[in-house]
N, C-alpha and C positions, 0 to 999 in steps of 0.2 A: 548689420544684424548681430545679435549676440551669438558667440560661438556655442556650438552644441557639442559637448564632449561625448565621444562615441559611447553608446551603450553596448557596442560590440566588442569591448575589451574583455574578451572571454577569459574567465579564470581557468586555472589548471584543472579544477574539479569538473567544470563543464566540458573542457576539452577531452578529458579522459572518458567521458560518456561514449565517445566514438570508438574507443578501443574494443577490439574483438579478442576472443580467447581460444587458443589451441596451440599446437606445436609448430614452430617455424623450422626452416631448414638452414643448415650451416652455410655461411657465406664462403665464396670461393675466390673473390677478387683479391688481388695482391694487396698487402698492407702498404699504404702510401708512405709509412714511416721508413720503408726500405728503399724508396726511390733514390736514384742517383742524383746528385747535384741539388739536394734540398737545402741549400744555404740561403741566407737572408738576401732577398732581392727586392729593391724598392718597387712600388707600383709605378712610380713616375716613369713614363716612357719619354725617350728623347724627343725634343721638339723638332718637327720637320715641316716647315711651311711649303716645301716643294709639293706640287701636285700635277697631275696630268691635265691636259686641256679639257675644258668642258665639252668639247666636241668628241673627245675620245670615247669609245664605247664603254670603257671602264670608268668613266666619269672622273671624280675628284680623288680617287684613292691615292694617298701619299706614297712616295717612293720608299719610305721607311716602314711600310705597313707590316711586313712579316716580322721585322725586328721588334717593332712596338708591341705587336700582339703577343709575341713569345715572351717578352719581358713581363707583361701584365699577368699572363697565365702562370709564369714561374712564381710571381708574388702571391697569387691566389693559392697555388699549391703549398707555399710556405705557411700560410694561415691555416689551411686545412690540416697540415702535418702537426702544427703546434697545438691545434684544438684536439686532435686525436691523442696527443701525448697527455693532455689534460684529463682524458678519460681514465688513463692508467694511474694518475697521481691524486685525483680528487674524488672524495665521496660526495657526490652532488645530491642536494635535496631535490624534491620534485620540480620546483620552479627552475632550478639550475639545470636539471635534466632536459626539460623541454626547450629551454633557451639554447643550451649547448647543441641539442639536436638540430634546432632551427639554423644555427650558425653553420653546422656541418653541411646541411642541405644546401645552403646558399653558396658555399665555397667548394662544392663537389662538381668538378667538370664532367664526371662520368655519367651525370644525369642528362646529358645531351646526346643527340643521335650519333655524333662522331667522337664522343667522350673527350671533347676538347674545350667545352665552354660551360663554365659555371654561371649561375645567376649573377654572381658578383663580378663577372667580367665587365658588365656595364654599370656596376654599382660598388665602387670601392671606398673604404673608410676615409682615405686621405683626401678625397675630393668631395666629402659630404655624401657619400654613397650615390654618386652619379658618375659620369664618364671620366675614366682615368687616363685617356691617351690624348695628349695635347695635339698631335698631328691630325687626329680624327676630329677633335673639337674645332680645329681650324679649317677642316675640309668637309668630310662626309656628314658630320654632326651625329647621325645615327651610327650604331656600331654593327659590325658583322655578326651574323649568326654562326651556329655550329658549321653550317655550310658557308664558308668564308666569303663566297661571292654574293651572298644574299644579305641585304640591309633592309631595315624598316624605314619608316618615313619620319620618325621623330627622335629627338634627343632623349636619352634616358632621364627619367625623373629620379628624384632623391627618395630613398627609403625613410629618411629621418623625419620623425614625427608624423608620418603618414598613417600610423595606426590610430591616431586620434580622430580620423575622419569618420563621421557617422554613416550608417547605411544610407545609400542614395534615396532621396525622397523629394517630392515636389511640394514646395511651400506655396500654398494658394495665395496667401496675403502678399507675399513678396513677388509672386509670379516667377519663381526661380527654382532650379534644381540645386540641392545641397548634398554634398557628400560623395561617396564613391571613391574610386581610385583609377589611375591612368589619366592621361591628358584629356581623354574623351569621356571619363567617368564610367566606362563600361564595366569595370569591376564593381558592381553595385553593392555587393555584400548581402544580398537578399537570401541566398541559399545557406551560407554559413554564418550569416549575421556578423560578417567581418570583411570589409572591403580589402584590407591588406592580404588576408588569406586568399581571397579570390584573385587578387592581382598576382600573387605568387604562382597560381595555377595557370596563368596565361602563357608565359614564355616557353615552358617545356614542350608544348604541342604547337607553338606558332612556327610555321615553316621558315620564317625569316629570323627566328631567334634560336632556341635550342633544338627545334626541328624534329622532335620525336613524332612518329606517325600515329601513336595511340597512347592515351594517358596510362594505360596498363603497363607501358614500358617503364614508367617511373617505379612502379611496384617491383617489376622484374629487376631493374638495376639496383634498387635498394636491397633486394634479397641477396645481392652479391656484395654489399657494402661492408667495409670493416667496422662500421658503427651500427650494424644490423641489431646487435644485442640491445643497444641503447634505444633504438626505435621500438623494439618489442617491449622493453621495460616501460616506456611511456605509453604505448598504444595497444599493447596486448601481445601475449606470447604467440598467438596464432595469426599474426598480421600477414605472414607470407605463406600460409598454408594454402597455396594455390597450385593447381595442376596445370603447369605450363605446357603449351604445345611444343613439339620437337623443333619447330622452326622459329621459336620466339627470338632467339639470338639474331638471326638474319633479318627478321622483321624489324626489330628495334634498332638495327644498324642501317636501316633504309630511310633516308630523309622523307618527311612528309611534304605535302599533305597526302593523306590516303586517297584512294580512288573513290569516286562517287558511288561505285558499286559495292565498295567494301570499306565503310567508314571506320570500322573497328577491326583492323587486320590481325590483331592478336585475338584469336578465336578461343573464347573461354566459355565455360558453362555459366548459367545464370548466377549461381552461387559464387563462383570464382570472380565473375565480373563485379559483383557487388563488393566482394572483399577487396579487389583491386581499386574500386572507387573509394572505399573507406581509406585505403592507404594514400590515395591522391588527396583526399580531404585532409588527412592527418599531416601530409607534407605541407599543405598550405597553412594550416593552423600553427604548426611548429615554426615555420618561417616567420609568420606574423608575431609569434611570441618573442622571437629573437629581436625583431625590429622594434618591438615595444619596450625592450629592455634598456636599462641605463647605458649600456654599451653603444647603442644606436641613437637613443633619444634621451640624452642626459640632463638637459636644462642647465648647462654649465658655461654659458657665454658670458662675456663682460656685461651685457645687458642684464642678465639674471643676477650677477653680483651687484650691479648698481641698484636693482630693485630690492635686493636684500640689505642694502646699506653697507656693503663691504667693498665697494669701489665707486669711483666717480668718473663721469664722462669728461673727456677733454672739452674745451670750449667748442671746437668744431663738431664733435660728436653730439654735444648737448644741443647746439643749434640745429644739427641735422635731425635730431629726434623731435624738436619743436616743429620743424618744417614738415616732418613725417606726419604729424598729427594735425596740421593746419593747412598752410598754403600748398603743400605738396599733395594733399588729399590721399596719401598712401594708405592711411589707417582705415579708409572707408571699405577697402577690400582685404587688406593685410592687417587684420585686427590684432591689436596688441593686448587684448584682454580687458576684463572688467571685474566687478565684484564676483568672486567665486570662479573666475575663469583663469586657466593657464594661458599665457600669451603665446599663441601658435602662429601668429602673423599670416593667417589666411582665414577666409570665411567659408571655404569649401564650395564656393559657387564657381561659375565659369563666365568668361568674358572674351569678346573679340577686341583686341587692342589695336588692330590695324597693322600688325607686324608685316613688313614687306616679305615678299617671296625670297627664299634662299635657294638659288638655283644650283648651289653646290651639293645639296642633299642627294646622296647616292641613289635614292629611290627613283628619281627621275630617269635614271639610266638603266632601269630594270624592266623595260617594256618587252624585251624579246625573251623567248623561252630559254632557260638555262640547260645544262647538259642532261637534266632529268625531265625536261619539258615543262618546267614550272615558270610562270611569269608572275613575280610579285606585284608588278604594276603594269597592267595591260594598257593603261592610259598613257604611259611614258611621260614625256615632258609636259603633256597637257594636264597632268594630274593636279587637282586642287583638294587640299585636305579640308573636309567639312566638319571635322571636330566632333563635338557632342551631337550635332544634328545627324551625322552618319550613324552613330550608335543608336539613337532613338528610332531611326527608321527600320531597324533590323530587330526582329524577334530573336535572331541568332546572328551575332556579330563575329568579329575576328577572334580567333583562338577559342571559339566556343562560348565566349562571354555572352550572356543573355540580357536582352531588354526584358525585365521581369513583368512589365505592365503594358499591355497592348494599347491602353488609353494614352500612353505617352507618345505614340507614333504621330498623332496629329499635332503635337507640340514641336516636332522636329524643325520645321522652318524657322521658328523663333530662336533656335539654338545652333543653326548652321554657323560655322566658322568660329564658334566659341570653344575655348579651352579652359581647363580647370585652373583656378587661381592657386599657384603653389605657395607653400610656406616660404618665408624669407629667411628662416633660420638656416644657418650655414650656407647662405647664398655665396659667401666669399671663401668658404673652406677650400684650401688648395695645398698641395705638398710643399710648394715653394712660392715665394711672392711673385715670381715672373711666370708661373704656370697659367696657361690660357684655358679658361672654361668657356662653354657656350651657354647662351641664355635664350629662353622662350622655347616653345614646342619645336620650332624648326632651327634653333641655334643661330638665328640671324645675327644676334649681338654677341660680341666677344669680350665685353667688359661691363662692369656696373655703371661706369660713366656713360657709355653708349646707351644703356637702358634708361637711365635717368634723363639724359638729354632728349631721348625720343619722347618720353612721357611729357617733358616740358615743352617741346617744340614741334611735335608731329603736325599740328594744324597751322603752324606759323611759317615755317621755312618752306621755300618753294619745292615743288616736286622735281625729281630727276630720275634717270634710269640707273639701274644697278651698274656699278663700275664707273659712273661719272665722277669727275673731280668734285670733291666736297661731300660725297655721299657719307652720311652719318654725322657730318659736322655742320655743313651749311645747307644741306638739302636732304630730302628723304624720298625713296621710291614709293609708289602708291601701295596700299595694302594688298596682300596676296588675295584677299577676299573681303570686300567692303560690307558684306551682308552683316546686319546686326552690329554695326560698328559702335563701340563705346565712345560716345561724344560728350559724356557728362563728367567723367572723372580724370581725363587726361587730354593732352593735345595742345593746351595753351595755359600753362601754369604760371607763366611770368616769373620764373625763377632766374636769378642772376647766375653767372658761371660759378661764382663762389658758393652760392646756395646749392647748386648741383653737387659741388665737391663736398659740402657739408653733409648732404644726404648720403653720399657714398661712404663718408667716414662713419656715419651712424650704422649703415647696413653692415659694415665690417665688424661692429660690436656684437653681431648676432652669431658669431662663430663660436662653437663649443670648445671646451678644453682650455678656457682662459686661465692663465696663471697669474695670481697676484704677485707683484714684485716683492711685497712685504706682507705676508698673511696677517700680521698683527695690526695693520693700518689699512684704511680705505684708500685705494688709489684708483 
């Protein structure tokens, strides 16, 4: 299908229509510029393949967990501190203001229940805005929430180029859903007309992520932020003119989910609730504006230089691109553009590739209530991720994300076990060549070679059990869920080992920040 460039790329002028006007209150949170130890710390956490036994109640959490988490959090603090310094030094235009605000929001750990986890904890620049901790990529796949013993069931998706996704819709002729955000498409974009903005609104109140019990807590924490003035400049001087209850601090420090009897534990007047909701929408839109900026989605890969006639593929890369568009059948879902299209390497649909179960996912070990009586996964080891089908069955899904159209419920069985087709841009972005990333929604694959080999041989090699000799090389475990299995575009591509390597070589050309060895000549 032809790519549909999102009509939801909201301009700054339309964003500012949400701004409200009155007088805000002075922030009281300590300026992070004064934090001790705010020196440069790389995001890359030490590799640690050591893990606990799968039978251990704590699952696959690596022994270096605390050290790895602390290192990434320190790196995130450094980015936030540097961005705050930019506020003092730069007279930003309106576009720069909303993007800088969005960056601060994504790198602010105080917007989580325990004030220890920013959005960027799972999405750091050096790994293509996805998981930055190698030891977790090798084990739990999903990342811990603000409550460090809680994990979700999927690997973090990349922010890069996600803002080009259209609002989720059903294409009658193709019989397919197109657009949205998250692996299960549940950030439809209907309410804000921007899937990325609605994606940003998911983690803050998700109990296994940032864990706030009420979306109003975002407005409360932002009213204390050192960049409050910038928020008011972008969204209106009265953004935080809210009469907070006396117990708001203790409520917002209590991990969600809220009780069924009190779904909005921050008790506000109707007018103040509306104002807090406006702040939450503004939070999402500003985050999306940053994600749409050239800092996150720059189109600066070697592939882009080749298309502009400023670089050339190596023979292996060129052969890989030819295979990508022919024998490998990759281009049928990971579209590389056409007339008037920017090559985004996705068609924004969903598919069940038949990926085997990854029993190391920490979510399988969260069947028992935690210290607060919350069970993220009551099914325990029997859990099966139903993907898009789960979302379509629910008029209200995880983290308050809505199925906006009740007519879609009847389509759910056709989309069970399907997951969104991700962009291939920056699929190989990593801080060092030996850094291990995880691939697919459950992180089963740990290298691009494994992914390509699976596409090539899924239906050819014999079946085996997880952990058997030869797994991922000479045999494959069965699909986690064979429902709606894609049998048309993968499974027996008849690629040679060399052709697999050529495809991997091409995929590596999709990494941004490519540098020409000699800018005056095409290389």
